[in-house]
C-alpha positions as CSV (number, residue, x, y, z in Angstrom):
1,M,111.3,58.3,-148.6
2,R,113.1,55.3,-147.3
3,C,111.8,53.2,-144.4
4,K,113.9,52.5,-141.3
5,D,114.5,48.9,-142.5
6,A,116.1,50.2,-145.7
7,D,118.4,52.5,-143.7
8,L,119.4,49.5,-141.4
9,L,120.2,47.3,-144.5
10,I,122.3,50.1,-146.1
11,N,124.2,50.6,-142.9
12,K,124.8,46.9,-142.5
13,Y,126.4,46.6,-146.0
14,M,128.1,50.0,-146.1
15,D,131.6,48.6,-146.2
16,G,130.9,46.7,-149.4
17,I,129.1,49.4,-151.2
18,I,130.6,51.3,-154.1
19,T,130.8,55.1,-153.9
20,E,128.2,57.3,-155.5
21,D,130.8,58.5,-158.0
22,E,131.5,54.9,-159.1
23,A,127.7,54.4,-159.6
24,K,127.5,57.6,-161.6
25,E,130.4,56.5,-163.8
26,A,128.8,53.1,-164.5
27,A,125.5,54.8,-165.3
28,L,127.1,57.3,-167.7
29,A,129.2,54.6,-169.3
30,R,126.0,52.7,-170.1
31,S,124.1,55.8,-171.4
32,G,127.1,56.9,-173.5
33,A,126.4,60.6,-172.8
34,G,124.5,63.1,-170.7
35,S,124.7,64.6,-167.2
36,V,123.6,63.1,-163.9
37,V,120.8,65.2,-162.4
38,K,119.8,63.0,-159.5
39,S,121.3,60.0,-157.7
40,E,120.0,58.2,-154.6
41,L,121.1,55.1,-152.6
42,D,118.1,52.9,-151.9
43,T,117.0,49.4,-151.3
44,D,114.5,47.2,-153.3
45,D,113.7,43.7,-152.3
46,G,116.6,43.5,-150.0
47,N,119.1,44.7,-152.6
48,V,121.1,47.9,-152.2
49,R,121.2,50.0,-155.3
50,Y,121.8,53.5,-156.7
51,E,119.0,55.1,-158.7
52,I,120.6,57.5,-161.2
53,E,118.7,60.0,-163.4
54,I,120.6,61.3,-166.5
55,H,119.5,64.0,-168.9
56,D,120.9,64.0,-172.5
57,G,119.3,66.6,-174.7
58,N,115.6,65.6,-174.9
59,K,116.2,62.2,-173.3
60,E,115.7,61.3,-169.6
61,I,117.6,58.1,-168.7
62,D,116.9,56.1,-165.6
63,V,119.6,53.7,-164.5
64,E,119.7,51.4,-161.5
65,V,123.2,50.3,-160.4
66,D,123.8,47.5,-157.9
67,A,125.6,49.1,-155.0
68,V,127.8,46.1,-154.4
69,T,128.6,44.6,-157.8
70,K,128.3,47.8,-159.9
71,E,126.0,45.8,-162.3
72,I,123.4,47.7,-164.3
73,L,120.1,46.4,-163.0
74,H,117.7,48.5,-165.0
75,Y,118.1,50.9,-167.9
76,E,115.3,53.0,-169.5
77,E,115.3,56.0,-171.9
78,E,112.3,58.3,-172.3
79,I,111.9,61.3,-174.7
80,I,110.9,64.4,-172.8
81,D,109.5,67.6,-174.3
């Protein structure tokens, strides 16, 4: 759950934030395949980012996309049973 400060920060920068669809496209481009099963706009250390979860077969892929620059901030693949 986000805190009130996170919501204030997101609202402050909302005009410069990419859309959720743009963030999903960037995450899927990085993963190369799969389907988005979860996405959330959040803040971390004062940065606004989208946290995207992708499933591709037996892989769970977590991608964090900067909500202003569209840069991939974090990428992690995990094999799931």
